[in-house]
C-alpha positions as CSV (number, residue, x, y, z in Angstrom):
1,I,21.7,44.3,2.3
2,G,22.2,47.6,0.7
3,Q,25.5,49.1,-0.5
4,L,27.6,51.3,1.7
5,K,29.4,54.2,0.0
6,G,32.1,56.5,1.4
7,Q,35.1,56.1,3.5
8,Y,35.2,54.3,6.8
9,V,37.7,54.1,9.7
10,I,38.0,51.0,11.7
11,E,40.1,51.3,14.9
12,I,41.1,48.1,16.6
13,L,41.5,48.7,20.3
14,D,43.7,46.9,22.7
15,S,40.8,46.3,25.0
16,P,37.0,46.5,24.8
17,I,36.9,48.4,28.1
18,L,35.1,51.7,28.1
19,S,35.7,53.5,31.3
20,N,36.1,57.0,32.7
21,D,37.5,55.9,36.0
22,D,40.6,53.8,35.2
23,P,43.4,56.3,34.3
24,S,46.1,53.6,34.7
25,Y,45.0,51.5,31.7
26,G,47.9,51.2,29.3
27,A,50.8,53.6,28.7
28,A,48.6,56.0,26.8
29,A,45.7,56.2,29.2
30,F,43.8,59.4,29.9
31,S,41.0,60.7,32.0
32,I,38.3,63.2,31.0
33,Y,36.3,65.6,33.1
34,P,33.7,67.0,33.7
35,N,31.6,64.2,32.3
36,P,28.8,64.9,31.4
37,T,29.6,68.4,30.1
38,R,28.3,70.9,27.6
39,T,31.0,73.4,26.6
40,N,34.5,72.5,27.7
41,L,36.3,69.2,28.3
42,S,39.5,68.7,30.2
43,I,41.7,65.7,29.2
44,H,44.5,64.6,31.5
45,F,47.0,62.1,30.1
46,N,48.5,59.4,32.3
47,H,52.0,60.4,31.3
48,E,53.8,63.6,30.4
49,N,54.6,64.6,26.9
50,A,51.6,62.8,25.3
51,E,51.7,62.9,21.5
52,G,49.5,61.6,18.7
53,P,46.0,61.9,17.3
54,L,42.9,62.0,19.6
55,W,39.5,61.3,18.0
56,I,36.1,62.2,19.2
57,R,33.5,60.0,17.4
58,N,29.7,59.9,17.5
59,T,27.8,56.7,18.1
60,H,27.9,56.0,14.4
61,G,31.7,55.9,14.5
62,Q,32.0,59.1,12.5
63,S,34.8,61.4,13.6
64,V,33.5,64.8,14.8
65,K,36.8,66.1,16.0
66,I,40.4,65.1,15.5
67,L,43.1,66.7,17.6
68,N,46.8,66.3,17.2
69,I,48.2,66.2,20.8
70,K,51.8,67.5,21.0
71,N,54.0,67.2,24.1
72,S,51.1,67.6,26.5
73,S,49.9,66.2,29.8
74,N,46.7,68.1,29.8
75,Q,44.4,69.3,27.0
76,E,41.3,71.6,27.1
77,I,38.8,71.1,24.3
78,N,35.9,73.4,23.4
79,I,33.0,71.0,22.6
80,S,30.2,73.6,22.4
81,D,29.7,72.8,18.7
82,L,28.7,69.1,19.5
83,K,25.1,68.2,19.7
84,Q,23.7,66.6,22.9
85,G,24.4,62.9,23.0
86,I,27.0,60.2,23.6
87,Y,30.5,60.4,22.0
88,F,33.6,58.3,22.3
89,I,37.1,59.7,22.8
90,S,40.0,57.6,21.6
91,Y,43.7,58.0,22.1
92,G,46.5,55.5,22.0
93,G,44.3,52.4,22.1
94,C,42.2,53.6,24.9
95,T,38.5,54.7,24.5
96,K,36.3,56.7,26.9
97,K,32.6,57.5,26.8
98,L,31.7,61.2,26.8
99,V,28.2,62.5,27.5
100,V,27.3,65.9,26.1
101,N,24.2,67.5,27.7
């Protein structure tokens, strides 16, 4: 096995569930729409005043966007700079799959 160089982030999630249709999962749950999408993504948090980091990662686990959510129940994100493919959005121990077409 070869050597790996660089920095890595390991996130331990509360649950292995990947879902776009269960907005009630956990206190920090969120929903995303439209999915799939190409330019803009809407995120609705399951509670008001959501705060904390939100990560968008590619299938290799590399962070492609990190947003700091502050006192929000909805967030609009421009994702037009992302290449076509599958991504994972993580916030508060919950992860959702995003398809960019």
